[in-house]
N, C-alpha and C positions, 0 to 999 in steps of 0.2 A: 504493500500500500504506500510505498515511498512516493510514487508519482502523485497519488491523491493528496497526501499530506502537504505536498509542495504547491498544490493548486487549490487552495481553500477558497470557496465562494464567499464573497462579501454581500451583505444585504444591499439590494439594489433600491435606489430611490424611486418613489412613485412618479409616474409620468402620465401625461395626458396626450400622447401622440395621436392626434386626431380623435382621441377619446374612444377609439374602437374597442378598447378593452374595458371601458366603463360598464358598470352594471353586472360584471361577472359575479356569480354566486359561489360562495365557499362550500366545498364538500370536504369529506374527511381526507381525501387525497390531495386536494388543491382546488384550482379553479376549473369550472366547466365552461363550455362555450357560452359567451354572452349573447343576448338578443342581437346586439349590434354586429357581432361576428357572424351570427347565423344569417342575418339579413344581407350581409355583405356577400354571401355566397351567390346571390342573384345578380351581382354586379362585378363578377370576376374579371381580371385583366384578360384581354384577348391574347391568344397564343402568338399572334403576329406582333403584339406590343411587348417587346422584351425589355422594357425599361427596368433597370435594377432598383429604381427608386419607388416602385409600387409595392410598398410594404403592406402585407395583409394576407387574407385568405387567397389561396391559389387553386386553380382548377386541378382536380384529381386528388386533392388532399382534404382532410378534415380541417375545420377552421383554424384552430390553434397551430396545428402542424404546418399548415400552409403559411401562416404568418411567420412562424419560426424559420421555415425553409427560405422564405423570401429574404429574411434578415441575413441568414447564412450565405445566400447567393450574392447579396450586395457586398458583404465583407470579402468573400472569395474573389469577386471581381476587382476590388480595391487591391488585394494582395497581388493578383496577377498583373494589374497595371503598374504596380511598384517595381516588379522584377522582369517584366516581359522583354526588355531590351538589353539585359545584362549579358556580358561575356562570361566565358568559363572562368577567367581570371578574376573577374569581379564577384562571381558567385562563390569563389573559393577564398576570397580575401578575409583575413582575420586581423582585427585591431591589435590583439596581443595573444599571448599563449593561453589565455583563459577564455577567450571569446569564441562564439560560434559564428561560422560563416553563414551568409544568406542562404546558400544552397542547402546546407545542413538543416537550417531552420525550416525550409520548405518541406524537406522530407520528414522532419519532425511533425509538421502539421498533418501530413498524410498519415503518419503512424498514430498520432493522437486520435484522429477520426476513426481509423481502423479499430483501435482498441475500444473506443466507446461503442462502435457497432457490435463488437463481440459481447460487451457487457450488457447493452440494452436490447439488442435484437436477439442474441443467442442465449441471454440470461446466464452468462458465465461470470463467476466471481473474478474480480480483477487479478490478472496474472495467471489464471488457471488454464489459459488456452495452450494448445499443443506446441511442441518444440519447433515445428516447422514454421509456425507463425512467429514465434519469438526470434528465430534465426533471421527472418525477413525484416522484422520491424523493431526489435529491441534496441539496437544501436541508435537508430533514428529517434526512438522514443526517449532514450536516456541522454543522448548527446554526450557532453563531457569529453574526456580525452579520447575515447574510442571514436566518437563522432568526428572529432577533429582529424583523427588519423585516417578514417575509412571513407568518410563522405566528402568526396572531392573528384574533380575531373569530369563532371557531367555538364552538358549544356542545359539551358533553361527548359528546353522541350522535355528533357528527361524528368525533371521535377514536376512540371505542369501535368505531364501524363500520369504521374503517380497520384497527384491531387485529384485529377479527373477520374481515375480508376476507383478511388474510394468514394468519391462524391456520387457517382452513378449508383453504387450500392446503397448509399444513404437515401437517395431519392426513391429508389425502387422499394426499399423497406418502409420508408415513411408512408408510401401510398397504400401499404397493406394494413396500416394501423389507424387508430382513431384517437380522439382527445382523451378518452378514458385511459388508454395506454400511456399517453404523454404525462398524465398526472399520477401514474403509478409510482409509489415511493418505496424506498428501502434505506437502511442506514448506509451512508456513504461518506460525504464530505464531513470530516471531523467526527465521524460516527453518528451524525445526526440524520434524521429522515430527509431524504433527497429524492425528488421525483425526476422522471426522465426529461421533463422540460428543463429543469435546472442543469442536468448533465449536458444536454445538447446546447443550451445557452452557453455553457462553459466552453464547448468546442468552438463556438462563434467568437466569444470574447477572447479566447486563447489566440485566435488568429489576429485579432486586433492588437493584442499585446506584442506578438512577435512582428507584426507589420511595423509597429513603432520602433522596435529594435533594428529592423532592416533599414528603415529610413535613416536612423542614426548612423549606421555603418556606411550607407551609401554616400552620406555627406562627407565621409572621411576617407573615401577611396583615393588612392594616389592619383595625381594628375595624369 
C-alpha cells in the first residue's frame, strides 16, 4: 500500500460548476445522480462536437461516469498538448539525479491508470495482480532510481500509445457500469471509506499534478 499512502486524497472544496451537481441526494455510498444530471442526458454533446470543454454527462455512459470521463478527457488532452512536440532528448532530460524525466512520468500515468483499472474493475486488492502485470508496469508505477535507469530512449509516440492503450480500456469498462458502481466504497485512502468516484478522480488529479511537474522541467530544458 506504499503507493496509496503517498497519494492521500484531500477534501475537495464545494463548487458550483454550472450547478449541474446541485441537488444530489446523499445515500449510504455517496451521491446518486441528481435531477439536473438526469435531465442533462436529453441534451448530450453530439459525437461530431468533440470539444474537450463540454464537461458533463456523455453519450453511452451513466450521468456521473460521463461527467467524470469528460473531466479525465480534458486533462489527458492538456497532458498531450504539453508533450506532443518533445524530442527523445527532451523526454529523457533530468534536472538532477533525483528527478524524473517527462517520458518516465508519462509512462507512470499509464501505469497508474492500469492499476486503478485492476483495483476497481477487477476488484483486486492493491498489488495483488499477477507477476506479468507487475513486470510490465511496476517500474513505471514506482519511478525512482529504476525508473531513471530503465525508462528512456523512447519517442513521444511510444508514451502516447501507452496512455491511449489504457484509456481505451477505461472507456470500455466505464460504459459497462452505472453510478451505483461509481459510488461503491471500501477502505482505501488512509484506511478510510473511499468510493470508486474518488479513486478515479484521483487518477485525473494525478495527471494534473504531474503535468505541473512536466511544465516545470520543460522551462528548464537546455537551450
